[in-house]
Every structure is written in structure tokens, then in C-alpha cells.
VMD Tcl script that draws the C-alpha trace (Angstrom):
set ca {
  {-287.00 -65.63 2.78}
  {-285.46 -65.96 5.96}
  {-282.06 -64.53 6.70}
  {-280.56 -67.62 7.32}
  {-281.72 -68.95 4.20}
  {-280.20 -66.24 2.54}
  {-277.42 -66.61 3.93}
  {-277.18 -70.28 2.90}
  {-277.59 -69.40 -0.88}
  {-275.39 -66.48 -0.65}
  {-271.96 -67.87 0.38}
  {-269.40 -69.58 -1.61}
  {-268.71 -72.41 1.63}
  {-272.32 -73.27 1.36}
  {-272.61 -73.59 -2.49}
  {-269.29 -75.66 -2.49}
  {-271.32 -78.06 -0.26}
  {-274.38 -78.01 -2.68}
  {-272.65 -78.36 -5.60}
  {-270.43 -81.01 -4.40}
  {-273.02 -82.85 -3.02}
  {-275.19 -82.92 -6.07}
  {-272.51 -84.67 -8.19}
  {-271.92 -87.12 -5.63}
  {-275.33 -88.44 -5.36}
  {-275.27 -88.44 -9.47}
  {-272.27 -90.58 -9.06}
  {-274.26 -92.75 -6.79}
  {-276.20 -94.14 -9.38}
  {-274.04 -96.80 -10.64}
  {-274.96 -98.62 -7.30}
  {-278.63 -98.78 -8.84}
  {-277.31 -99.59 -12.19}
  {-277.99 -95.92 -13.55}
  {-274.09 -94.89 -14.65}
  {-275.20 -91.09 -14.74}
  {-271.52 -89.40 -15.27}
  {-269.46 -92.08 -16.91}
  {-269.50 -89.63 -20.23}
  {-266.59 -87.16 -18.11}
  {-263.48 -86.87 -19.41}
  {-260.58 -88.11 -17.60}
  {-257.06 -88.07 -18.29}
  {-254.04 -90.40 -19.42}
  {-250.52 -90.30 -19.15}
  {-249.74 -90.13 -22.85}
  {-247.26 -90.21 -25.43}
  {-249.72 -90.52 -28.30}
  {-252.05 -87.27 -27.40}
  {-254.94 -88.87 -29.09}
  {-254.63 -91.61 -26.27}
  {-254.34 -88.83 -23.47}
  {-258.10 -88.67 -23.00}
  {-259.97 -91.56 -21.85}
  {-264.13 -92.15 -20.60}
  {-264.96 -92.53 -16.86}
  {-266.70 -95.27 -17.59}
  {-266.65 -97.94 -19.98}
  {-270.60 -97.92 -20.44}
  {-269.81 -94.87 -22.59}
  {-267.13 -96.19 -24.31}
  {-268.41 -95.39 -27.58}
  {-268.89 -91.80 -26.97}
  {-266.23 -89.81 -29.06}
  {-263.29 -87.89 -27.18}
  {-264.30 -84.67 -28.17}
  {-268.15 -85.03 -26.92}
  {-266.84 -86.20 -23.37}
  {-265.08 -82.99 -23.02}
  {-267.90 -80.84 -24.34}
  {-270.36 -82.60 -21.91}
  {-268.00 -82.14 -19.15}
  {-267.87 -78.34 -19.86}
  {-271.11 -77.53 -19.81}
  {-271.73 -79.86 -17.11}
  {-269.83 -77.45 -14.99}
  {-271.01 -74.56 -16.65}
  {-274.43 -75.69 -15.58}
  {-274.19 -76.04 -12.32}
  {-271.74 -73.24 -11.64}
  {-273.95 -70.70 -13.33}
  {-276.60 -71.84 -10.84}
  {-274.41 -70.73 -7.88}
  {-272.87 -67.83 -9.45}
  {-276.53 -66.84 -10.10}
  {-277.08 -66.56 -6.47}
  {-274.19 -65.39 -5.28}
  {-274.63 -61.95 -7.64}
  {-272.18 -62.61 -10.67}
  {-273.31 -61.39 -13.92}
  {-273.82 -64.42 -15.73}
  {-272.57 -63.62 -19.02}
  {-269.62 -62.32 -18.06}
  {-269.44 -65.52 -15.53}
  {-270.30 -67.76 -18.78}
  {-267.10 -66.14 -20.98}
  {-264.88 -66.06 -17.99}
  {-265.46 -69.96 -17.25}
  {-265.18 -71.13 -20.81}
  {-261.73 -69.46 -20.73}
  {-260.34 -70.32 -17.37}
  {-261.77 -74.02 -18.16}
  {-259.89 -74.61 -21.69}
  {-256.61 -73.44 -20.33}
  {-257.27 -75.44 -16.81}
  {-258.07 -78.21 -19.17}
  {-255.05 -78.05 -21.38}
  {-252.48 -77.36 -18.77}
  {-254.09 -80.92 -17.25}
  {-253.57 -82.49 -20.70}
  {-250.07 -81.10 -21.23}
  {-249.15 -82.15 -17.14}
  {-249.84 -85.86 -18.34}
  {-247.58 -86.19 -21.08}
  {-244.99 -88.80 -20.52}
  {-241.89 -87.20 -19.90}
  {-243.03 -85.27 -18.18}
  {-245.85 -87.18 -15.80}
  {-244.40 -90.99 -15.71}
  {-242.76 -92.30 -12.77}
  {-239.80 -94.79 -12.84}
  {-241.82 -97.72 -12.98}
  {-243.77 -97.04 -15.48}
  {-240.87 -96.07 -18.07}
  {-240.90 -99.28 -19.41}
  {-244.51 -99.38 -20.44}
  {-244.03 -95.93 -22.96}
  {-240.51 -97.22 -24.06}
  {-238.73 -94.26 -22.80}
  {-235.63 -93.85 -20.67}
  {-236.42 -90.89 -18.61}
  {-239.06 -88.34 -17.16}
  {-239.32 -85.35 -15.06}
  {-241.37 -88.17 -12.64}
  {-244.14 -85.39 -11.93}
  {-246.94 -87.62 -12.02}
  {-250.25 -86.44 -13.38}
  {-250.60 -83.37 -10.55}
  {-247.44 -81.60 -12.84}
  {-250.84 -79.82 -14.91}
  {-251.33 -78.17 -11.32}
  {-248.43 -76.42 -11.45}
  {-248.50 -75.88 -15.38}
  {-251.88 -74.04 -14.22}
  {-250.26 -72.15 -11.75}
  {-247.63 -70.83 -14.06}
  {-250.47 -70.25 -16.66}
  {-252.54 -68.12 -14.42}
  {-249.24 -65.95 -13.82}
  {-248.36 -65.49 -17.37}
  {-252.16 -64.39 -17.81}
  {-252.66 -61.76 -14.55}
  {-248.70 -60.52 -15.42}
  {-248.58 -59.82 -19.02}
  {-251.94 -59.61 -20.06}
  {-253.87 -57.80 -17.89}
  {-257.14 -56.93 -19.98}
  {-257.76 -60.30 -20.24}
  {-257.34 -61.27 -16.73}
  {-259.93 -58.52 -16.02}
  {-262.38 -60.35 -18.95}
  {-261.47 -63.51 -16.77}
  {-262.20 -62.03 -13.06}
  {-265.78 -63.10 -12.85}
  {-265.08 -66.62 -13.24}
  {-262.19 -66.36 -10.96}
  {-263.33 -68.28 -7.51}
  {-260.77 -70.18 -6.49}
  {-261.58 -70.54 -2.94}
  {-265.20 -72.05 -4.44}
  {-263.67 -74.61 -7.00}
  {-261.00 -75.68 -4.38}
  {-263.70 -76.46 -1.43}
  {-266.16 -78.12 -4.08}
  {-263.48 -80.17 -4.98}
  {-263.01 -81.35 -1.39}
  {-265.94 -82.41 -0.91}
  {-265.95 -84.37 -3.58}
  {-262.90 -86.09 -2.64}
  {-264.40 -86.98 0.74}
  {-266.19 -89.76 -1.32}
  {-262.85 -91.25 -2.64}
  {-261.57 -91.36 0.94}
  {-264.50 -93.45 1.94}
  {-264.64 -95.96 -0.53}
  {-260.48 -96.26 0.50}
  {-261.24 -96.32 4.09}
  {-263.89 -99.59 3.36}
  {-260.93 -101.35 1.26}
  {-258.93 -101.08 4.19}
  {-261.04 -102.64 6.88}
  {-260.01 -106.10 5.44}
  {-256.41 -105.71 5.91}
  {-253.80 -106.74 8.89}
  {-254.87 -105.12 12.25}
  {-251.06 -103.63 11.96}
  {-251.41 -102.00 9.31}
  {-254.58 -99.89 10.58}
  {-252.52 -99.36 14.14}
  {-250.16 -97.88 12.40}
  {-252.15 -95.57 10.14}
  {-253.89 -94.29 12.99}
  {-250.37 -93.86 14.42}
  {-249.20 -91.87 11.24}
  {-252.43 -89.28 12.39}
  {-251.29 -88.69 15.84}
  {-247.41 -88.16 14.34}
  {-248.43 -85.62 11.63}
  {-251.02 -83.53 13.19}
  {-249.46 -83.18 16.63}
  {-245.54 -83.70 16.32}
  {-245.08 -82.65 12.63}
  {-247.40 -79.81 12.49}
  {-246.24 -78.41 15.69}
  {-242.81 -78.47 14.76}
  {-243.15 -76.92 11.66}
  {-245.29 -74.16 12.82}
  {-243.01 -73.27 15.55}
  {-240.08 -73.15 13.23}
  {-241.92 -71.41 10.81}
  {-242.78 -68.48 13.70}
  {-240.01 -68.48 15.45}
  {-236.81 -68.37 13.20}
  {-238.53 -67.19 9.90}
  {-240.93 -64.98 11.54}
  {-243.91 -66.05 9.38}
  {-247.13 -64.79 10.48}
  {-249.80 -67.26 11.54}
  {-251.53 -66.57 8.27}
  {-248.95 -68.76 6.56}
  {-247.21 -70.90 9.31}
  {-250.58 -72.79 9.62}
  {-251.14 -73.52 5.80}
  {-247.42 -74.30 5.73}
  {-247.12 -76.36 8.37}
  {-250.31 -78.59 7.44}
  {-248.80 -78.94 3.71}
  {-245.49 -79.42 4.99}
  {-246.65 -82.32 7.48}
  {-250.16 -83.64 6.27}
  {-250.80 -84.19 2.98}
  {-249.99 -81.60 1.04}
  {-252.75 -79.87 -1.89}
  {-255.69 -80.98 0.14}
  {-254.38 -79.70 3.69}
  {-252.77 -76.43 2.93}
  {-255.93 -74.92 1.22}
  {-258.17 -76.59 4.08}
  {-256.34 -75.06 6.55}
  {-256.21 -71.69 4.68}
  {-259.83 -71.83 4.85}
  {-260.35 -72.68 8.08}
  {-258.14 -69.62 9.38}
  {-259.53 -67.38 6.68}
  {-255.93 -66.99 4.66}
  {-255.79 -64.83 2.02}
  {-255.96 -67.42 -1.66}
  {-252.74 -66.69 -2.47}
  {-250.82 -68.39 0.64}
  {-252.27 -72.42 0.66}
  {-251.69 -72.07 -3.32}
  {-247.93 -70.93 -2.94}
  {-247.66 -73.88 -0.50}
  {-249.20 -76.33 -2.36}
  {-246.94 -75.77 -5.33}
  {-243.82 -76.22 -2.74}
  {-245.70 -79.24 -2.21}
  {-245.59 -80.66 -5.68}
  {-241.88 -80.26 -6.54}
  {-240.28 -81.30 -3.34}
  {-242.65 -84.43 -3.69}
  {-240.57 -84.87 -6.98}
  {-237.49 -85.11 -5.05}
  {-239.08 -87.30 -2.31}
  {-240.63 -89.66 -5.46}
  {-236.97 -89.82 -6.79}
  {-234.69 -90.39 -3.60}
  {-237.00 -92.23 -1.27}
  {-237.98 -95.49 -3.42}
  {-234.12 -96.08 -3.86}
  {-232.88 -95.32 -0.05}
  {-235.42 -97.77 1.31}
  {-234.36 -100.45 -1.52}
  {-230.85 -99.87 -0.24}
  {-231.48 -100.01 3.41}
  {-235.24 -101.69 4.03}
  {-235.19 -104.57 1.59}
  {-235.10 -106.93 4.19}
  {-238.04 -104.93 6.28}
  {-240.51 -104.37 3.54}
  {-243.63 -103.25 5.45}
  {-241.47 -100.59 7.09}
  {-240.51 -99.40 3.60}
  {-243.95 -99.11 2.60}
  {-245.50 -97.36 5.53}
  {-242.35 -95.09 4.93}
  {-243.35 -94.06 1.83}
  {-247.01 -93.22 3.20}
  {-245.92 -91.10 5.36}
  {-242.81 -88.81 3.74}
  {-244.60 -88.49 0.27}
  {-246.83 -85.82 0.80}
  {-248.99 -85.75 -2.81}
  {-251.43 -88.91 -3.09}
  {-250.09 -89.47 -6.50}
  {-246.64 -89.28 -5.23}
  {-247.03 -91.31 -2.30}
  {-248.40 -93.99 -3.89}
  {-246.27 -94.38 -7.09}
  {-243.24 -94.28 -4.48}
  {-245.09 -97.41 -2.75}
  {-245.48 -98.89 -6.51}
  {-241.73 -98.28 -6.79}
  {-240.81 -99.59 -3.41}
  {-242.87 -102.35 -3.74}
  {-241.00 -103.44 -7.07}
  {-237.42 -102.63 -5.80}
  {-237.65 -104.43 -2.70}
  {-239.32 -107.55 -4.25}
  {-236.90 -107.85 -6.69}
  {-233.42 -107.07 -4.16}
  {-235.37 -109.71 -1.74}
  {-235.39 -112.56 -4.29}
  {-232.37 -111.65 -5.37}
  {-230.54 -111.53 -2.21}
  {-232.04 -114.01 0.02}
  {-233.95 -116.10 -2.53}
  {-237.61 -114.94 -0.99}
  {-240.67 -114.02 -3.19}
  {-242.51 -111.78 -1.59}
  {-246.38 -111.13 -3.01}
  {-246.71 -108.61 -4.78}
  {-248.65 -105.39 -3.56}
  {-248.50 -105.50 0.30}
  {-245.72 -102.68 0.77}
  {-248.19 -100.25 -2.05}
  {-250.96 -101.37 0.00}
  {-249.14 -100.61 3.29}
  {-247.95 -97.02 2.02}
  {-251.75 -96.17 0.36}
  {-253.29 -97.07 3.83}
  {-250.82 -94.93 5.69}
  {-251.90 -91.71 3.49}
  {-255.47 -92.41 3.00}
  {-255.40 -92.45 7.34}
  {-253.49 -89.15 6.86}
  {-255.66 -87.83 4.32}
  {-259.27 -88.70 6.13}
  {-258.31 -86.50 9.09}
  {-258.11 -83.55 7.16}
  {-261.55 -82.08 7.73}
  {-261.56 -82.65 11.10}
  {-257.53 -80.52 11.65}
  {-259.81 -77.68 9.50}
  {-262.87 -77.85 12.03}
  {-259.72 -77.86 15.21}
  {-258.35 -74.80 13.54}
  {-260.91 -72.91 13.00}
  {-261.87 -73.29 16.53}
  {-258.59 -72.34 17.80}
  {-258.28 -69.08 15.52}
  {-262.04 -68.46 16.41}
  {-261.43 -68.28 20.48}
  {-257.46 -68.24 20.83}
  {-256.35 -66.09 17.65}
  {-258.73 -63.62 16.13}
  {-261.11 -62.88 19.21}
  {-260.58 -59.28 20.95}
  {-259.34 -59.62 24.16}
  {-262.13 -59.33 27.12}
  {-264.99 -60.48 24.42}
  {-266.50 -64.13 25.12}
  {-266.75 -65.46 21.70}
  {-270.15 -66.70 20.89}
  {-271.30 -70.32 19.55}
  {-272.49 -68.09 16.22}
  {-269.08 -66.70 15.53}
  {-267.63 -70.12 15.58}
  {-270.29 -71.40 13.29}
  {-269.78 -68.66 11.18}
  {-265.88 -69.29 11.04}
  {-265.99 -73.53 10.69}
  {-265.60 -74.46 6.97}
  {-269.24 -75.42 5.63}
  {-267.26 -77.29 3.17}
  {-265.86 -79.73 5.70}
  {-270.04 -80.88 6.62}
  {-270.11 -81.56 2.88}
  {-266.92 -83.53 3.09}
  {-267.72 -85.75 6.16}
  {-271.08 -86.54 4.54}
  {-269.67 -87.64 1.54}
  {-266.79 -89.56 3.29}
  {-269.70 -91.74 5.72}
  {-271.79 -91.89 3.20}
  {-269.86 -94.01 0.61}
  {-267.94 -95.68 3.80}
  {-271.45 -97.21 5.04}
  {-272.28 -98.21 1.51}
  {-269.08 -100.26 0.79}
  {-268.99 -101.81 4.28}
  {-272.74 -102.71 4.21}
  {-272.86 -104.04 0.80}
  {-269.05 -104.99 0.31}
  {-270.17 -106.86 -3.03}
  {-270.27 -103.34 -4.23}
  {-267.23 -102.65 -3.90}
  {-266.86 -102.19 -7.98}
  {-269.49 -99.65 -7.71}
  {-267.59 -97.78 -5.04}
  {-264.58 -97.49 -7.43}
  {-266.38 -96.26 -10.33}
  {-268.53 -93.89 -8.75}
  {-265.82 -92.42 -6.73}
  {-263.64 -92.20 -9.89}
  {-266.55 -90.70 -12.18}
  {-266.74 -87.60 -9.22}
  {-262.94 -87.54 -9.49}
  {-263.39 -86.09 -12.65}
  {-264.81 -82.99 -11.83}
  {-262.62 -83.33 -8.61}
  {-259.24 -83.11 -10.93}
  {-260.64 -79.98 -13.61}
  {-261.92 -78.01 -10.13}
  {-258.10 -78.54 -8.64}
  {-256.93 -77.28 -12.07}
  {-258.78 -74.18 -12.25}
  {-258.27 -73.35 -8.43}
  {-254.63 -73.11 -9.66}
  {-254.62 -71.35 -12.75}
  {-257.21 -68.73 -11.12}
  {-254.80 -67.96 -7.91}
  {-251.96 -67.10 -10.71}
  {-254.33 -65.11 -12.35}
  {-254.53 -63.14 -9.20}
  {-251.24 -62.65 -8.07}
  {-248.39 -61.51 -9.71}
  {-244.24 -61.91 -9.38}
  {-243.50 -59.12 -7.40}
  {-246.17 -59.71 -4.71}
  {-244.93 -63.36 -4.62}
  {-241.33 -62.86 -4.21}
  {-242.28 -60.29 -1.51}
  {-244.99 -62.47 0.30}
  {-241.61 -64.70 0.37}
  {-241.42 -67.37 -1.52}
  {-238.05 -68.30 -1.13}
  {-238.73 -68.26 3.03}
  {-241.21 -71.10 2.12}
  {-238.79 -73.04 0.35}
  {-236.44 -72.74 3.17}
  {-238.90 -73.88 6.01}
  {-240.26 -76.62 3.70}
  {-236.74 -78.19 3.06}
  {-235.22 -77.85 6.54}
  {-238.13 -79.45 8.01}
  {-238.98 -82.23 5.24}
  {-235.41 -83.53 5.30}
  {-234.00 -82.10 8.68}
  {-237.06 -84.20 10.97}
  {-240.06 -85.24 9.09}
  {-238.63 -87.85 6.72}
  {-236.32 -88.97 9.90}
  {-238.96 -89.22 12.34}
  {-241.35 -90.97 9.65}
  {-238.76 -93.73 9.19}
  {-237.98 -94.49 13.28}
  {-242.00 -94.85 13.67}
  {-242.74 -96.88 10.51}
  {-239.56 -98.77 12.26}
  {-241.23 -99.29 15.70}
  {-244.58 -100.57 14.37}
  {-243.74 -102.74 11.17}
  {-240.17 -103.95 12.48}
  {-240.65 -107.84 11.68}
  {-243.68 -107.78 9.92}
  {-243.26 -109.54 6.65}
  {-245.90 -109.53 3.83}
  {-247.14 -113.33 2.63}
  {-244.76 -115.25 0.37}
  {-245.81 -115.58 -3.10}
  {-247.55 -118.91 -4.31}
}
mol new
graphics top color blue
foreach p $ca { graphics top sphere $p radius 0.5 }
foreach p [lrange $ca 0 end-1] q [lrange $ca 1 end] { graphics top cylinder $p $q radius 0.2 }
display resetview
């Protein structure tokens, strides 16, 4: 086998592409009437544990939940074991470690969906509860991180036995490849929206990636003295879309795994604060500018789940106030649609931004003085999972645009792929926690990270986002109901 071929089979980066594309191709079966991955186990927000787990497709609705979980575990174990074999891992140790990591990560994902933890304000009535922590199901990621920290700090013997399956970068890169398909399907849906919403989405990209990112990076470097390794993922996490952007940036600049995970944890925590405050602030100040409010939620709230939830809350709050005060009955869903579309446009360019940063780091930051950077070095630095991300995005976008009657199949396909994406995310957080310890986390400066996040988010990101949302959506109204 050639050296190039060997490299393609010995790199975690490349195996994230192969496995992510394999799951993606299987998920496309629904377009031809073959529901291949519909048995996957997904999670509902729950009060009754018996209703927590659901199947990815109704085609398998007769399958017992325990079998669904077992099949999900065996499928991931099988395909990851193939990659682990080529990567030189001890398959027995990998299998044992993966089993424990999967089980604990799944448990955390399950607990994170408990209604008193995950339910957003617009869902409280459906569960018959008066309060929740409003964390959305992404609280499972934080629980997985905490569980990993407990194992790594207090059970070092167990952590040592699990280290063969502790591969956070591999897991997260594979998840991002799968995520591209979901964004492709969302992009296809957006082609029918008003031109103003599409244009606003494009402006959000320019704003987030050029204005926000540069400001956060400058503050982190100049005033808090963070190294580039910390400042770049922090800038991406605060200014773009949180978890995925921070991790993709960390991979592009070859930061240590602990860096983007610490940033991601802060993203989820601060998203909760935004979810609690911003929709009610929008109701108070923007009830007569509903699409400004929707765009603001999509731009300001950093995690996908919290951004969509905030859009749903704003939609209901502003429609109710506009009807009560002005007698105007707006059609449901347009504010939510605006928030989701704005967020989607930001998400789409994660891969592009990772490539841009990889190029900058290779040619300007990590290069040696007097040396010319070869194209091969740029290629070596390029995060290969971006190739898979772009492929899955492009294929789903093309299919959904070419066959609009297959839109439902596109949603089912990406939903089935998402089954494995979220589990890989959870295993990433657990793995990072397991290889970290409290002392090092504090020494790395998590307190200073939180300070930069707080200053940037509430000091200028939210307000610049509000200004530009007003600039492009002022006077644009949703259609009236009926």
C-alpha cells in the first residue's frame, strides 16, 4: 500500500470522514424507500422515564426500546472498532472502554432531558410543571462532562482502563461530518423564505465571523492575556454558534482537546441565561417589530437548541402581546422561522471558517521565520473532517432542492443521522472530562474564560446583533392569521 494510502487509514481525522459518510449514506436509504437507520434510539424531554426514549422512525415503532438502545450501541461499536483497528488500538480494550463510555454518556444524555432540567418556558404547560432550569436537552453534554471529570479525578484506575476508547477529537469530528447533512436540509427549506430573511442570514455571517470574532479575539489576547490556542476557540464559541464552532476551531489550529470543551461548557451555561432573559426583553421592547425579535434570537443565542427554543418563545410572547394591545393577530411561526434561518446561515459556515483559520495558522502563526510554507503543509494542517462536512451538506441540499417533494424524506434522513451525532457529542464531553482534572482546569483559567464570555456577550455581541437585526428587519411584518 502506498504511503498516501496508509496515511488515509492511520489518521483519526480521515476516519471521522469515512465513518461520518458511512452513516450519512445509510441515512439516505429513506429516499429510496429503505429505512435503514430508523431503529436508532433518540431522546424526548420526559417526566415519566418510560417515555424518554423514542425510535428515530415510526417504521420501527413496534421495536422495544431496549432493543433500539442495544442496536444503537452495537452499530456504533462495530463501525468505530473498524477505525480503531486501523488506528492501532487494542480491540479488546477499545471494546470494553467504549461500552462503559457509551453507557455513561447515554445515561447523562437521558438525565439531561428530564423536564425539570430541560423544558423551555414554552413547554412547561405540556408537562404540567411550573418551573424548570430551561437548559434544553443539551444539559446532557454538561452532565457528561461532569461525569467524566468525576471518573478522571476520583477513579484513576477506571479512567486508565477506559483510555483506549477515550478519543474525543475522533468522536466530535465524526459528529460534525454528520451534522452537515442536517444543515443542508435546513438550507433547502430556506429557499422559499422571503428575500429579506435570506439577505439577513448572509449579513449575520459577515457580522459574526468578521466583527464579533475579531473583537472577542482581541479582548481575550490584549486584556486577559490568553494564548492564541485559547483565544481562537473562545472567539468562535462566543461569536458564532457555540459548541461546534469552538471544537472545529480547536481542531483547525491544533489546540489541545481541553480548550474547546471548556469553551463549549461555558457556551451551554450562558445560553441558558440568554434563553431566560432575551425573549422577555424582546416582548417588552419589540412586540411591534416581530421579525426584528426573531432575527435577534437567532443571532444572539449561541446553541442551536436554545436559539430555536428562544425563537419559539418569542413567537408566542409577541403574538400574544400584539393581539392584546393592538388587536393584530400575526400568523404563527414566522418569528421562529426567522430565528432558525438566521442561526442556520451562521452554522453553515463553520467548516469554511475552520479552513480559513487553518490556513492563517499554517502560513502566519505556526510557520518558522524565513521558511516558505509548502502547499503540502497547508494540506496537512487542513482539518479533513471539513471535507466530509461539506459533502454531506452539499448532497442533502442538492437532493432536497432537486426533489422538493422529498422534503419529508430529507427530514427523516437527517433525523436518523442525528441519532448518532448527539451520542458522539455526549461521548466527546465525557472523554474530555475523563482526561482532565480540576486543578489543571483552574490553572488553565476557566474563571478568566467566563469573564471574557460575560463581557463580550453582554457588553457588545447582544447589542450589535439587536442593532443589525433592526437595520434589516425594521418594518417587515409577518402575514396576519386568516
